[in-house]
KELO-704568 format. One record per residue: residue in one letter; x, y, z of N, C-alpha, C, O in turn. Coordinates in steps of 0.2 Angstrom, whole numbers, plus 5000, padded with zeros to 4 digits. Layout:
AXYZXYZXYZXYZ
...
end
This chain:
M557550035147557549965143557449925148556949885147
E557849905153557949855158557349855161557149795162
D557049915162556349915167555849865163555549815165
I555849885156555349855151555449765151555049725151
K556149755151556349685151556149655156555849605156
N556249685163555949655169555249635169554949585172
I554849695167554149685167553949635162553449595164
C554249635156554049565152554249505155553849455154
E554749505159554849435162554449415167554149365168
K554249475172553749465177553049435175552849385178
Y552849455169552149435166552249385161551749365158
G552849365160552949295155552849325148552649285144
I552949385147552949405140553549395136554149405139
I553449355130553949335126553949355118553349365116
N554349345114554349365108554149435106553749445102
Y554449475110554349545110554849595107555449575108
T554649645103555149695102555049765105554449785105
I555549805107555449855110555549915106556049925103
N555049965105555050015100555450085104555550085110
E555550135099555850175101555450225106555750265110
D554950225105554350255110554250225116553850245120
G554450175118554550135124553950085124553850045129
S553550075119553050025118553349955115553949955113
I552949915116553149845113552749815108552149805109
D553049785104552649745098552749665101553249645103
V552249635100552249565103552049515097551449525094
D552349465096552249405091551849345094552149305096
G551349355095550949305099550449325103550149375102
D550249285108549749305112550049345119550649335122
I549649385122549749405128549149395133548549415131
D549249355139548849335143548949375150549349355154
L548549425152548549465158548049455163548049485168
G547549415160546949395163547049365170547549325171
D546549375174546449345180547049355185547149305188
L547449395185548049415188547949455194548349495196
D547349445198547249495203547649495208547549535213
D548049445209548549445215549049495214549449505219
L549149515207549749565205549449635206549849675208
G548749645207548549705210548449765204548249815206
F548549765197548649815194547949835192547549795191
T547849915192547249945190547249975183546750005180
K547949975179548049985173548549945171548849905174
L548649945165549149895161549849905163549949965163
P550249865164550949875166551449905160552049915162
L551249905155551649915149551249955144550649945143
K551649985139551250015133551349965128551949945127
F550849935125550849895119550649925112550449985111
R550849905107550749945101550349885096549749895095
N550749835094550449785090550649715093551149705095
V550049675093550049615096549749565090549149575088
T550049525088549849475082549249435084548749425080
G549349405090548849355093548349395098548049445096
D548149355103547549365108547849415112548449405114
F547549465115547649505121547149505127546549525126
L547249475132546849455138547049495142547649505144
C546649535145546849585151546249595157546249645161
W545749535157545349545162545549545169546049505171
N545349585173545549585180545149625184544949675182
K544849595190544349635194544549695197544149735199
K545149715196545349795198545549825193545749885194
L545549795186545749845180545349905179544749895179
K545549965179545150025178545150065172544750115170
S545750055169545950085163546150055157546650015159
L546050055151546250025146546950055143547250025139
E547250105146547750145144548350105143548450075148
G548750105137549250045136549049995132549449955130
S548449985130548249935126548549945119548749995116
P548549885116548849885108548449925104547849915105
E548749965098548349995094548049935090547449955087
S548249885088548049835084548149765088548649755091
V547649715086547649655090547449605084546949615081
G547849555083547649515077547149465079546749445074
G547049435085546749395087546149425092545849485090
H545949395097545449425101545649475107546149465110
F545249515109545349565114544849555120544249565119
Y545149535126544649525131544749575137545349585140
C544349605139544449655144543749655150543549705152
C543549595150542949585153543049575161543649565163
E542449575165542449565172542849605176543149585180
S542949675174543449715177542949785180542349775182
Q543349835181543049895183542949955179542850005181
L543049935172543049985167542450035166541850005164
K542450095167541950145166541950165159541450205156
S542450155155542650185148543050145144543550105146
L542850145137543350095133543850135129544050125123
K544050195132544550235130545250195130545450165135
Y545550215125546250175124546050105122546550065123
S545550085119545450025117545850015109546150065107
P546049965106546349965100545849975095545349955095
T546149995089545850025085545649975079545249985074
S545949925079545949865075545849795079546349775083
V545449755078545349695082545149635077544549635075
G545549595075545449545070544849485072544449465068
G544849475079544449425082543849465086543649515084
H543649435092543149455096543449515100544049515101
F542949555102543049615107542549595112541949605111
V542849575117542349555125542549595130543049595133
C542049645131542049685137541449685142541249735145
H541249625142540549615147540749615154541249605155
S540249635158540349625165540749685168541249665172
N540649755166541049805168540549855170540049825172
R540749915171540349975173540250025168540150085169
L540250005161540150045155539450075154538950045153
K539450145154538850175151538950195144538450215142
S539450185140539550205135539950165130540350135133
L539950155124540350125121540950165116541350135113
E540950225117541450275115542150255116542250235122
G542550245111543150235112543350155109543850125108
S542750115107542650055104543050055097543150115095
P543350005095543549995088543050005083542449995085
E543150025077542650045072542349985069541749975067
S542749925069542749865065543049805069543649805071
V542649765070542849695074542749635069542149625066
G543249595068543149545064542849475066542549435062
G542849485073542349415077541749455080541449495077
D541649425086541049455090541149515093541749525095
F540749555095540749615100540249605105539649615104
V540549585112540149565118540049625123540649635125
C539549655124539649705128538949695133538649745136
N538749645134538249635139538449635146539049635148
F537949645151538049645157538449715159538949705163
N538249775157538549825158538049875161537549845164
R538149955160537549995162537450045156537350105156
L537450005150537450055144536750075143536250045144
R536850145141536150185140536050195132535550205129
S536650185128536650205121537150155118537650135121
L537050135111537650105107538150155103538550145100
I537850225105538350265101539150265103539350265109
G539550265098540150255099540450185098541050175099
G539950145097540150075096540450055089540450095085
P540649985088540749975080540249985076539649975078
T540350005069540050005064539949935060539449925056
S540449895061540349835057540649775062541149795066
V540249725063540349665066540449595063539849575061
G540949575062540949515058540449455061540149415057
G540449455068540149395071539549405075539149445072
V539449385080538949405085539049475088539549505090
F538349505088538349575092537949565098537349555097
N538149575105537849555110537849615115538249625119
C537249655115537149705119536649695125536449745128
S536549635126535949615131536049625138536649635140
S535549635142535549655150535949715151536449715154
N535749765148536049835150535349875151534849845152
K535449945150534849995151534750035145534550095145
L534749995139534650035132533950045131533449995131
R533850095130533150125127533050145120532550165118
S533650135115533650135109534350085106534850075109
L534150075100534750045096535150085092535550065088
E534950145092535350195087536050205088536250195094
G536450205084537150205085537450135085538050135087
G537050075083537250015084537549995078537550035073
P537849935077538249935070537749915064537249895066
T537949935058537549935052537549865048537149845044
S538149835051538349765047538449715053538849725058
V538049665053538249605058538249545056537749515054
G538749505055538849435052538549375056538449325053
G538449395061538049335066537449355069536949375066
D537349335075536749355079536649425082537249445083
F536149455082536049515085535649505092535049485091
I535849515098535649495103535549565107536049595109
C534849585109534849645111534249635117533949685119
R534149575121533649565124533849585132534349595133
N533349595136533349605142533649675144534049695148
N533349725140533549805141532849845141532249815142
R532849895141532349945141532049965135531650015135
L532149935130531949955123531249975121530849925123
K531050015119530350035116530350035109529750035106
S530750045106530950035098531450005096532050015099
L531349965090531949945086532349985083532949965082
Q532050045081532550105077533250095077533450085083
G533650095073534350085073534650015072535250005071
S534149965071534449895070534649895063534449935058
P535149845061535349825054534649805051534149785054
E534749815044534149805039534149725038533549695036
S534649695039534749625038535249585043535749605044
I535049525045535449505050535449425048534949395047
R536149405047536149335045535949275050535749225048
G536149295057535949245061535249265064534749275061
N535349255072534649255075534649345077535149375078
F533949355078533849425082533449415087532949395087
S533749425093533249425100533249485103533749515104
C532549505103532349555107531949555111531549595113
Y531849505114531349485120531649515127532249515129
F531049525132531049545138531449625137531949645139
N530949655133531049725133530349765134529949745138
R530249825131529649855132529349875125528849925125
L529549835120529249855114528549855112528249805114
K528249915109527649915107527649905100527049905098
S528149915096528149895089528749875087529349885090
L528749845080529249815077529649855072530149835069
V529249915071529549955066530249985068530350005073
G530649985063531349995063531749935063532349935062
G531549875064531849815065532049785059531749795054
P532449735058532749705052532149685048531549675051
T532249685041531749665037531749585035531249545034
S532549565036532549505035533049475040533549505042
V532949405042533349375047533549305045533049265043
G534049285044534349225041534049165048533849105046
G534149185054533949125059533249145062532749155058
D533349135069532749155072532549225074532949255077
F531949245074531649305077531349305082530749275082
I531549325088531249315094531049385098531449425100
C530349395098530149455100529649445106529249495109
R529549385108529049365114529249405120529849425121
N528849415125528849445132529049525130529549555133
N528649545127528649635126527949655127527649625130
R527749705124527149735125526849755117526449805116
L527049715113526849715106526049715105525649675108
K525749755101524949755100524949725093524449695091
S525449745089525449725082526149705079526649735081
L526049655074526749635072526949685064527449665060
V526549735063526649775058527449805059527649825064
G527949805053528549825054529049785055529649795054
G528749715056529249655058529549635051529549665046
P529949585052530349555046529949525042529449495044
T530049515034529549505030529849425029529449375027
S530449415030530849345029531149335035531549375038
V530949265038531449235043531549165042531149125042
G532149155042532449085040532349025045532348965044
G532249045051532148995057531449005060530949005056
N531449005066530849005071530649085071531049135071
F529949095071529749165073529249165079528749145079
S529449195084529249185091528949255093529349295095
C528349265094527949335096527449305101527049345102
Y527449255105527049245111527149295117527649335116
S526849295122526749335128526849415127527249445130
N526449435122526449505120525549525121525149485125
R525349575119524649595119524449605112524049655110
L524649555108524349555100523549545099523249495102
R523349585095522649585094522549555086521949535085
S522949545083522949505076523849485075524249505079
L523749455069524449435066524549475060524949455056
V524149525059524349555053525149595053525349625058
G525449595048526149605048526649545049527249555049
S526349495050526749435051527249425044527049455039
P527749385045528249385040527949345035527549295036
T528149355029527749305023528049245022527749205018
S528649235025529149175024529449165031529749215034
V529249095033529649075039529849005038529548955036
G530548995040530748935038530648875043530548815042
G530548915049530448865055529748865057529248855053
D529648865064529048865067528748935068529148985067
F528048945069527849015070527549005077527048965078
K527749035082527549025088527249085092527549135094
S526449075091526149155093525749135100525449185102
end
């Protein structure tokens, strides 16, 4: 127990309770972010429940072993050397941010995230294993995705899948409350994409020859320029903003 207390003091952890299994509960935030000078490749303690934010990004971090089971606020493990999300929290009330790692898979992610789920700038080839429900923005841009299969079925904010290798939108949620950004991919069709988008729908800079299968309703702008379109058949019947072709 003294070792745990010494580690907590070293990392400035306060308002904690030591459990029988050696894990700790923390009432408040944990900030282990950007502590590269301490040189840890894994977490220094075993956490169980953290009521606030849990920040553990570190250029040397290779494992999430020891992560809390439950985080009431945001969970940040970005800009590290993670190849896996194993040991991630099962419950995150705020944002889950794991961008700029070496991830090839989302296996181990929490099933549900109350805020944003941000996994851009990784090496993902699939969304299988990721959350099924995201309360805020879902950002999987700048990966190596060829499909959206396995992605969340419910997204409360924007869905951002730009700058991948997508040839299809199969696996998209049916309805998006915010913007849907799928530009800079290899799309030849919009079939499988959302039917209703509350914000902007941006499918420019692809290889589209047709708009058939695209959304019927777009609350904001509809941008489909820089494609190989031969007609505008299949365009949405309702666009709240500008139609940019």
